[in-house]
C-alpha positions in Angstrom: 0.0 0.0 0.0 2.9 2.3 0.8 4.3 1.7 -2.7 1.0 2.6 -4.3 0.8 5.8 -2.3 4.4 6.7 -3.2 3.6 6.1 -6.9 0.5 8.2 -6.8 2.3 11.0 -5.0 5.0 10.9 -7.6 2.5 11.1 -10.4 0.7 14.0 -8.7 4.1 15.8 -8.3 4.9 15.2 -12.0 1.5 16.6 -13.1 2.0 19.6 -10.9 5.5 20.3 -12.4 4.1 20.1 -15.9 1.4 22.6 -15.4 -2.1 23.0 -16.8 -1.4 21.8 -20.4 0.0 18.5 -19.1 -2.9 18.0 -16.7 -5.8 19.1 -18.9 -4.6 18.2 -22.4 -1.7 15.7 -22.6 -2.9 13.3 -19.9 -6.5 13.1 -21.1 -5.1 12.7 -24.7 -2.8 9.8 -23.4 -5.8 8.2 -21.7 -8.1 8.4 -24.7 -5.3 7.3 -27.1 -4.6 4.1 -25.2 -8.3 3.5 -24.5 -8.9 3.5 -28.3 -5.8 1.3 -28.9 -6.9 -1.2 -26.3 -10.5 -1.1 -27.8 -9.1 -2.1 -31.2 -6.9 -4.9 -29.7 -10.0 -6.1 -27.9 -12.0 -6.1 -31.1 -9.3 -7.9 -33.0 -9.1 -10.6 -30.3 -12.8 -11.1 -29.8 -15.4 -9.8 -32.4 -13.3 -9.7 -35.6 -13.4 -13.5 -36.1 -17.2 -13.4 -36.0 -17.4 -10.5 -38.4 -15.0 -12.3 -40.8 -16.8 -15.6 -40.5 -20.2 -13.9 -41.2 -18.9 -12.3 -44.4 -17.3 -15.6 -45.5 -20.5 -17.5 -44.7 -22.6 -15.0 -46.7 -20.2 -15.3 -49.6 -20.1 -19.1 -49.4 -24.0 -19.2 -49.6 -23.8 -17.7 -53.1 -24.2 -20.3 -55.8 -22.7 -18.0 -58.5 -19.4 -16.1 -57.9 -18.1 -15.1 -61.3 -20.4 -12.4 -62.6 -19.9 -8.7 -62.2 -22.7 -8.6 -59.6 -20.9 -11.4 -57.6 -17.7 -9.3 -57.7 -19.7 -6.3 -56.3 -21.3 -8.4 -53.6 -17.8 -9.7 -52.6 -16.4 -6.2 -52.6 -19.3 -5.0 -50.4 -18.8 -7.8 -47.9 -15.1 -7.1 -47.7 -15.6 -3.4 -47.4 -18.0 -3.8 -44.5 -15.5 -5.9 -42.5 -12.7 -3.5 -43.4 -14.7 -0.6 -42.1 -15.1 -2.4 -38.8 -11.4 -3.2 -38.8 -10.4 0.4 -39.5 -12.8 1.9 -36.9 -11.1 4.5 -34.7 -7.8 4.0 -36.5 -7.8 7.6 -37.9 -8.6 8.9 -34.5 -5.5 7.1 -33.1 -3.3 8.5 -35.8 -4.7 12.0 -35.2 -4.0 11.8 -31.4 -0.5 10.6 -32.1 0.1 13.7 -34.2 -1.5 16.0 -31.6 0.5 14.8 -28.7 3.8 16.6 -29.6 1.9 19.7 -30.5 0.2 19.8 -27.1 3.7 19.3 -25.6 5.0 22.3 -27.6 2.0 24.3 -26.4 2.9 23.5 -22.8 6.4 24.6 -23.4 5.3 27.9 -24.9 2.9 28.3 -22.0 5.6 27.7 -19.5 8.1 30.0 -21.3 5.5 32.8 -21.2 5.4 32.4 -17.4 9.3 32.5 -17.3 9.3 35.7 -19.3 6.6 37.1 -17.0 8.8 36.3 -14.0 11.8 37.9 -15.8 9.7 41.0 -16.4 8.6 41.2 -12.7 12.0 40.5 -11.2 14.1 42.2 -13.8 15.7 39.0 -15.0 18.3 38.8 -12.3 17.1 35.6 -10.7 18.7 32.8 -12.7 17.5 30.1 -10.3 13.8 30.9 -10.8 14.4 31.2 -14.5 16.0 27.8 -14.7 13.2 26.3 -12.6 10.7 27.9 -15.0 12.5 26.5 -18.1 12.6 23.1 -16.4 8.9 23.2 -15.8 8.2 24.4 -19.3 10.0 21.5 -20.9 8.1 18.8 -19.0 5.0 19.0 -21.3 7.3 18.6 -24.3 8.7 15.4 -22.9 5.3 14.1 -22.0 3.9 14.9 -25.4 6.8 13.1 -27.1 6.5 10.1 -24.8 2.7 10.0 -25.5 3.3 10.2 -29.3 6.1 7.5 -29.3 4.0 5.1 -27.2 1.1 5.7 -29.5 3.3 5.0 -32.5 4.1 1.5 -31.1 0.4 0.8 -30.5 -0.6 2.1 -33.9 2.1 0.0 -35.6 0.8 -3.1 -34.0 -2.8 -2.2 -35.0 -1.8 -1.4 -38.6 0.1 -4.8 -38.9 -2.9 -6.8 -37.6 -5.3 -4.7 -39.7 -3.4 -5.3 -42.9 -3.0 -9.0 -42.2 -6.7 -9.6 -41.4 -7.8 -7.7 -44.5 -5.5 -9.8 -46.7 -6.7 -13.0 -45.1 -10.3 -12.0 -45.6 -9.8 -11.4 -49.3 -7.9 -14.7 -49.6 -10.8 -16.7 -48.0 -13.4 -15.2 -50.2 -12.5 -17.2 -53.3 -14.3 -17.0 -56.6 -13.9 -20.6 -57.5 -17.5 -21.6 -58.4 
């Protein structure tokens, strides 16, 4: 229990050092990003097989598979499953792109505060300026860590998505 309290205190201290942009933009973005990544992983591990099997079963029920109409039906079945596979993928990519920008916004926000302190104190207090610069760079680091971690999750999702789409097309043969 002590370790948990220490960890939570450390997280709270880190959030306080990073300022408002870290607390109200980057952390919620990180939470939403990984929620969507885990949702996609959950879908791939649970519901995807059923969606693929339903499309294949519908295709297999067709007696005729060589006409132009059959090709259109096949393309529509594949497209429906691909839409389910790609759900939220664009949102994940957008969040990955936004994370470093939010980090930069936090740095600019922090530097504005540093310049404000310099204006008030006349710029002679190097220690408070260094502390302000340190505090201003934390959101940049957090934004970059968020983006990099999201890139790893997105790479996995893209690989699984591409593989599953290819397998679906391979299983829907036009052999009759």
